[in-house]
N, C-alpha and C positions, 0 to 999 in steps of 0.2 A: 650174532656175531658181525663185527665190519670186517670186510674182506681188506685185504692188503692196501690195494689200489684207493678206497674209501678212508682210510686211514691217511693215507698220504697225502690227501686231498685237503682232509682235514687240517691235519698237521701244517701244510702249506699255507691254508687260509690264515690260521693262528699265529704262524710267523710273520705274515705280512701285516695282521692286524698289530702285533706286538711292535712292529715296525713304523709302523703311520704312527702308534701312539707314542712313542718313543721320538721321531721325529715332531710330532707335535708339541710334545714337551719341552724339545730342544728350543724349539721358535717362541716360544712364549717365553721362557727364561733367559734367552744368551741372543737375539733378535731384536734389536730397536722397533719398537712401533710402526716407524716412518718407513723402516726397509720393511718391513712386513706388509705395510697398505702397498709400497712400491711394486715387490715381487707379486702381490694379486692382482696390481692392474694388469702388469705387464702380461700373466697368466692369464685373464680373464679375455685380453685383446689377442692373445696367440691362440685362444680356443673360439673366439667369436670371427677371427678369419676363416674358419674351416664350415660357419653357419650360416645358412642365409635367413636367418633370424635377427632382427636388430630390438635395440633396445633404448629406449628414452628414458629419461631421469627426470621427474618433475619435483624439484625442492619447493618446501614449503614455504621458503621464504627466500626474497630476491632481494639482496642485501638485508635494509631493516625494516623492509615492510612485508606483508603476504604476498604470498604468489599468487595471481587472480586463478592460474590455471590449476595450481593445486586444491583450491576453495572449492573452485568450479568441478574437480574429481570425486570432492567430497562429496558433495550434491548430488551429481550425477550416478554415482556408483550405487547399486541398491542391494544392501549385502544379504536382505529377507528375502529376495529373490534368487539367490545363489543356492541350490539345493545340498552341494557340499558344506557350505559355510555354518558353522555350529557355533560361532561365537562372534559378538562385533558388539560394539560399545552403543550405550543410548543417554543423549545429552539434550538439556532443555534449557538454551539460553534463557537469560536473564529476560523477566517481563514479557517472555512467551508462552502462546497457552499449546506449542505443539512442541512432540520428542521427536527428534533427529535420529536415525540409525545410521550408523558410520560403519566402516570397515575398521575390525582389531590388528593389531601389530603384526605384519609378516603372514598376513591371510591373501588368499587369490581368488580373483573374480574372472569369468570369461565373460566376453563380451561379442558382438558382431556388430557389423556393417556393411551395407553392401556386399552380403558374403565373405568379407575377410575376417577372420576371427582375431580377439586381443584379448590377451592377458595382462590384465592387471595387480599388481602385487605391492601392498603398503608396506615398505620398509622401516624399523625403528630400530635403530641405533643409539648406543652412546658415545658423544662426542668429547671434545675437548671440554675440559672443568663437569665433565660428568652429566653435563647437559643431554638430553632428551634429542636425536635427530631424526625427523621423518621426510620420506620420499616416494614417490610412486614411482614404479618402474612399468612401463607398459610395451609389450614386447609381441610383435608383429613380423609380417616376411618384408625383407627389405626393398622387394619390388612395390611395395606400396606406399613409400614413402612421402612423394609429394600427395596423395590422396589424404594423407594422415594430416599433413599438416595445414592443406590446404580445404580440407572438407569435413575432416573428422573432426579435429579438435573444436575447429568454429560450432560444430553440432553440441557438441560436450559443453561449449560456453554458453550456447544457448538454451540449452535444455536445463541445464544447472540455474539461470537466470528465471524461467518461469518455474521450477521446482521453488527456488529462494521465493519468487513473489506467492504461490503458494502455502507457503510456512509462516509468509511474513504476519504480524498481527500489525493491523491497522491502527496509526497513530493520529493521535489529533494536535497541532499545532498553533499555539498562538504568540502573539509577536512579542520577543523579550524586550524587558524596558531598558534604556539607553546607557543607564550607570550597570547594569546585569552583563554586557556584552563586552566578549573578551576577543574579539577579533575572528575572521574567518567566517565564512558563507553561514555554515552549521550554527553559529553561533548567536544568530538573529534571531531563530526561533527554540521556543521550549517546547517539548510536549510528554503526552502521557497515552496510553495504552487507551481506545475507544473500547469503551466499556456498555456502550447504549446496545439492546439487545434487538432496535428495530429492525425489521426485514420488509420485504415487500408483500409476504404473507400474512404479516401485522399490523402493517399500514392503513389505517380507516380512509379507504378512499374507493372509489368506482372501479370496479376490475378493468373495464375498459380503458381507464386511465392508467392505470398500474400496469398493463400490457402494453400500451404505446410506449410507456418511459422505457420497461425492459428492453424491446424490440429496438430502440433508437440507442440505446446504452451499448447493447451486443455488435449494432452495425458499427457503432463507433468505434469499440475497440477491434475490429475485424476489419478497419478499410487502411490502413496504415500504408499500403501501396499505392491507395486511389490519391489519399491528401497529398504525399509526394508527389505524384504524375500531374497533379493540377495545381502545383505549387503553394499548396497552403497550409499554415502550418496544422499538425495534429491535435487542433483542440474543440470541444463543444462548451457552448455557453448557455445555460438556463435560466430562466427568469420565473421565480415562485412567487407568486403576489396572491394576497388576501388577507382578510381579517388577521387578527392573533389568537391561536390557539387553535389553526385549523389544521397543524403538523406541518407544517414548512421544514422545523429542525428532524423532525423524526424521517422524513423524506430523505433528508440529506443523509442521516445516518444509514438508511437503508441501502443506499446508494452505494456508499463508502463498503458496507459490509457484502454487498451483493459484489462488487467491482472487487473488493480487498485494496481498496485505495488507502494514501493516507488523507488527511484533512487539513486544511492550513486554514485558519478562522483570521481574517486578516480585518484587523479594525482599522477605518481609515484615519479616524479621530489621533491613532497612536503614530502616524508617519508623519514626519516631517519633509515633507517637499518630494518634489519626483524623484532626487536621486535616492533619496531613503527608499519611494516606493520600489524603485528599479534596482536596488540590493536586495530588499526584500522578496522580489519574485523571482531573481536568478537564484537565492539559497532555496527555492522551493524545490522538491523533486519528483522525477518523471512518475506517470501513473498515479496520479494526486487531483483532490479536488481543491481548489481555491473558493471559499464563501466568501460572499462580502455580503452582509448582512444589513437590513433596513438601509437600503443604498439610498434611498428617496430621503433620510435625514440624517446621515453619516458625515457629510460634510457639504458645504454652499459649493458646487461643483457648478459653478456657473462665470467661467473667465472670459466667457466668449461675450455674455450679456450686461457684463460689470459694467458700469460708467466709470471712465478715466479719473485717476484720481485728482487729474488737474483741474476738472471742470466743478471740481468744489471750492467753497469759498475757502480763500486763505485766510488764516488764524495764525496771529503769533503766539509761540509756543516758548516758552523760556527752556533753555536747552537740557535742566537736568530733567525737566519731565515727559522729554522723548522716552518713549519704549518701542522698540525692535521687535513686533511680533514673529512669533514661529514661521517659518515659510509652509505654504498648504500644499496641498495636491493639486493640481489644477482642473480641469476637465478635458483640455486636450492632449496632458500628460498622460491622464488616466485611461483615456482612449488610444492611446499610442503604444499601451503596456497590455490593452486587452488584445488588439488586432493590427497593432504597427508593427514594426521590424521587431521589438523586444516580445513579442507575442512567439516567436520563434523559437526561443532560447528554453527550448523543453520537448519532449514530446508526452502525448497522451494524456493530455490535462483537461481536466474540467473545471469552469468556472461558473459558480451559481452564486446568482445576485437574488436576494429575498427583499420586498418591499410589502408597506401594508398599504399603499398608496400610488398604486401604479401609475395612477392619471399626473403624479405632482414628476414624473421622472422625464428629463430633457429627451426630447426624440432622438439626439445622438445615440443615446446610449440602447435603444430597441429596438434598432437595425440587424438584419440579419449579418451574422458573421460576427456580432457582438452576443446577443440573446437570441440565438438558433431557435430555440423551444420554450413557448409561455405556457407556463401551466398556472391555472386559475385553483386556487386552494380554495374550494367554498366550506360555506358550512354542514353540518353533520347531514347526510344523505342516508336513506333508507339503508344501502348498502354498507353506508359506512357505520351506522348503529350495528347490524348485526354483526360487523367484525369487530366491533368494539365487546357487545356480548359474548361473542364467541372468545375474546382475550380475556376479558376480565372475570367472564361468569362461568364460563367454560357451558355456554347452552346455545342452541341453534335454533330453537324453536320456545314461543310461552304464548299463553292468552293476551298479555298485554302488547304482543308485538305490533299488531294492525292499529291500535288506538296509537301507539306511538309513533309509525310511519305515518298515520295520518295528521299527526301533529307536527312531524317534522316537516312537511310539506306548507305548512303554513306558519312557524316560528323558527327564527335563525338562531342555532344553537351552535357552539364549537364544539367539535369532538373532545375538545379538553373540558369542557365542561360536562361532555357526556361521561367522559372516564373519571371524572372527580365523583361523580354521585356513584359509579360502579364502587370506586375504592370503600365507602362508607360502610358497605356491607356485602358478605360473600355470601350471604341469602339471596337468591334470584329475583325472590319475590319482593322484598325489602328494599333492593336495589332498582328492580323497576319501578316501585312506586313512588320511590323519593324521586325517579326522573320524571316521573308521571307529574307531580306536585312541581317541578320544576317547570314544565314545559307548560302545563296548566297556569301557573303564575305570570309565565313571559307572555300568554296568549290574551289574559287578560288585562296586563299592562300594554300590550299593544291596542287592544280594543278601545282600551279607556282613552288612549292618545289618540284614537279616530274620532271619539264622540266629542273630545272637549272643542267647542265651537270657538273661532277665532274672533274677537271683539274687535271691533273699531271705531273708535272714540271721533 
C-alpha cells in the first residue's frame, strides 16, 4: 500500500502535469504562432543568460543559395561513427558511385577538437507554407567562441572538402560547341563520368616507370606549400610520346583514377583564338588534368616562324571572294596559358600533352615548367606482356612465355595489338598461339625488308 506521503507526491505530480497540458492546449488554441515564437525566444534568452554554454545556429540556406558551412557540416559529421546514433539517412547523388550517410532530423552527435567537446544537432521543422526547414545547432562552452570561429570551423570546411573529393566521381569533359553554350563558365564544357577501368596495377608498363610516375604524382599533390613559397603555379606538365597503341590514353585514365581528378580533353582545333582558349582554361576546375592530345598535329603553332603576309606576292582578289578565316591559337598565346600569368588561375592542376612524333615539337614547348616530365611510351616489353597476360587471361606463367619474350626483344608490337590477340579467345593456349603467329609474321616481314637489295640504275 502507498503511504499518505507518497500519495501526496503522486497527486501533486499529476496535478502539475494536468496544469502543463492545460497550458499547452490553451497556448496552441488561443495564442497566435507569432506570439508563441516571441515567448519562446525570450524564454530561451533568459535561460541562456544563466548558462555557460553557447549555441551557434547554421542555417541550410543563406538567402537563395545553400550555406557552404551547412553543406560542409553534413560531410564532416559521421553518424555511423556515433555509438548512440540508431538512425541516419543514406543518399546517392545522381551519376555518383558512392553512398553518403547523413544525420537524420533532430539527432545529436558529439565531436571533439583540441580537447573541447562540441554537440551537434540537426533540427528539422516545418516553416511557412509547410516547407521543411533544416539547420544545425552546435553547442560548446562560450569561452571557446574565438577558437571556434578561427580554428574549428575552418577545420570543418577543410575536412569536408577532403571528404567531398574522396566521394567525387571523376568526370571527363570535352569542349561544348559554340551553338550549345548558354553563357557562364561551366557551360563551356560538357562532361560524363569516367568509366575507364585503367589503374596503375593494370597499365602495361615497366614497373620502374610506373613507380616513378606514382612517386612524382604523390610529391606534386603534397607540395602546395613549396609551390607557394617559391612563387610557382601549383601545376605539373607531362609529355607522353610514342607510337599509336602504346597506352598513352590508358595511362591518363590511370592517373585520373589514382588522383580522383577530373579530366578536360582540350581539342585545339575546336578553339577559335586565344581569347576562346583563355575562357576555356579559366572554366576548368581545380584538382583536374588538362589533356592536349597529338600536340604535334593539333594546330600549326608556328606564329614565331611564319612569314609575314606582307612578304607574299599581292594579287587582286574581287571583294566578294574575300573570306575571313576564324582566328587560331598562336604559339605565344598557348605558351602564355601554360606557364604565363594565366597558368596561375587555379590550383593543383596537371597538364598532359601526347604526341606520336616528339621530334616535330617546337623546342619552346619542351622546356621544364611546360613539360616537366617526359615519358616515352615504348612498344610492348616483357614486363608489359606479362601484365597484359595477367589482365586478359588471368595467368602469370606459361610454356610459351619465354619464346614470346624473346620475339618481343626483336619485333616492335604495340600493347594494343597484344591485347587484341588476347581478346580473340579466352583459352590461354589459343590466345598465346595467336600472338605467336602475329609475332612470327612480323619477324618474317622485317627480315624480308632487310634482305631486299637496293637496285641502282
